SEKOL-830869 format. One record per residue (C-alpha): residue in one letter; x, y, z. Coordinates in nm, 4 decimals. Layout:
N
 residuo     east    north       up
       A        X        Y        Z
...
This chain:
90
 residuo     east    north       up
       M  -0.4373   3.4532  -1.3092
       A  -0.3205   3.1189  -1.1625
       T  -0.3736   3.0429  -0.7976
       I  -0.0777   2.9106  -0.6020
       E  -0.1530   2.6447  -0.3422
       F   0.0899   2.5491  -0.0695
       I   0.1257   2.2052   0.0855
       T   0.1943   2.2132   0.4547
       K   0.3654   1.9547   0.6710
       E   0.0262   1.8799   0.8248
       D  -0.1157   1.8108   0.4751
       L   0.1681   1.5652   0.4106
       K   0.1183   1.3951   0.7468
       Q  -0.2535   1.3512   0.6741
       F  -0.1786   1.2168   0.3260
       R   0.0721   0.9687   0.4710
       S  -0.1770   0.8539   0.7320
       D  -0.4531   0.8059   0.4736
       L  -0.2191   0.6228   0.2361
       L  -0.0960   0.3849   0.5076
       Q  -0.4533   0.3090   0.6116
       D  -0.5510   0.2336   0.2511
       L  -0.2490   0.0063   0.2043
       K  -0.3256  -0.1837   0.5250
       E  -0.6812  -0.2421   0.4029
       V  -0.5641  -0.3741   0.0682
       L  -0.3064  -0.6049   0.2255
       R  -0.5493  -0.7319   0.4886
       K  -0.7957  -0.8708   0.2320
       P  -0.7137  -1.2253   0.1276
       K  -0.6584  -1.2500  -0.2462
       L  -0.8784  -1.5565  -0.2563
       L  -1.1826  -1.3533  -0.1631
       E  -1.0991  -1.0852  -0.4186
       S  -1.0811  -1.3288  -0.7064
       N  -1.3949  -1.3567  -0.9158
       N  -1.2398  -1.6341  -1.1217
       E  -1.3968  -1.9754  -1.0872
       W  -1.0644  -2.1341  -1.1830
       L  -0.7197  -2.0406  -1.0544
       K  -0.3793  -2.1162  -1.2036
       S  -0.1016  -2.2817  -1.0024
       Y   0.0862  -1.9580  -0.9357
       E  -0.2320  -1.7989  -0.7946
       V  -0.2929  -2.0935  -0.5609
       R   0.0695  -2.0875  -0.4454
       E   0.0434  -1.7151  -0.3786
       I  -0.2826  -1.7528  -0.1852
       L  -0.1587  -2.0438   0.0257
       K   0.1995  -1.9119   0.0486
       I   0.3453  -2.2458  -0.0565
       S   0.6196  -2.3605  -0.2925
       P   0.5644  -2.5367  -0.6261
       S   0.6781  -2.8673  -0.4729
       T   0.4305  -2.8360  -0.1847
       L   0.1499  -2.7708  -0.4328
       Q   0.2607  -3.0773  -0.6300
       T   0.2517  -3.2854  -0.3106
       L  -0.1010  -3.1612  -0.2341
       R  -0.2071  -3.2653  -0.5863
       I  -0.0411  -3.6068  -0.5630
       N  -0.1932  -3.6970  -0.2261
       G  -0.5375  -3.5746  -0.3376
       T  -0.5640  -3.2848  -0.0944
       I  -0.6339  -3.0403  -0.3761
       P  -0.8380  -3.1481  -0.6794
       Y  -0.7261  -3.0021  -1.0121
       S  -0.7787  -3.0108  -1.3857
       K  -0.4941  -3.0363  -1.6316
       I  -0.5236  -2.8839  -1.9767
       G  -0.2094  -2.9160  -2.1827
       G   0.0718  -2.8416  -1.9402
       L  -0.1323  -2.6090  -1.7173
       M  -0.2998  -2.7011  -1.3901
       Y  -0.6232  -2.5321  -1.2859
       Y  -0.7892  -2.5351  -0.9433
       K  -1.1454  -2.4423  -0.8525
       N  -1.1625  -2.1373  -0.6310
       D  -1.4284  -2.3088  -0.4167
       D  -1.1986  -2.6098  -0.3597
       I  -0.9234  -2.3840  -0.2279
       K  -1.1705  -2.2021  -0.0018
       G  -1.2961  -2.5413   0.1215
       L  -0.9412  -2.6545   0.1954
       L  -0.8804  -2.3431   0.4034
       E  -1.2129  -2.3734   0.5871
       G  -1.1661  -2.7475   0.6488
       N  -0.8265  -2.6945   0.8121
       R  -0.9326  -2.4116   1.0389
       I  -0.8237  -2.4563   1.3997
């Protein structure tokens, strides 16, 4: 015989609260720290720094961010991006 379980409003409120807390935790963590990759692609760097493609190009041109180019793809060392963020801390 199957058991019927009921979900109460209080159960839903608790679920909502737990879910919101989990989402806040995930969003609070910088993606840079989550990445285990030694090398990042341009789109990842732009996402981490919240910058446009042209701003990233400017940072490459003026030497602010070192990079490696293989074919048509640009790669950036994770440690260099961390260093850039640490070096510009106010």
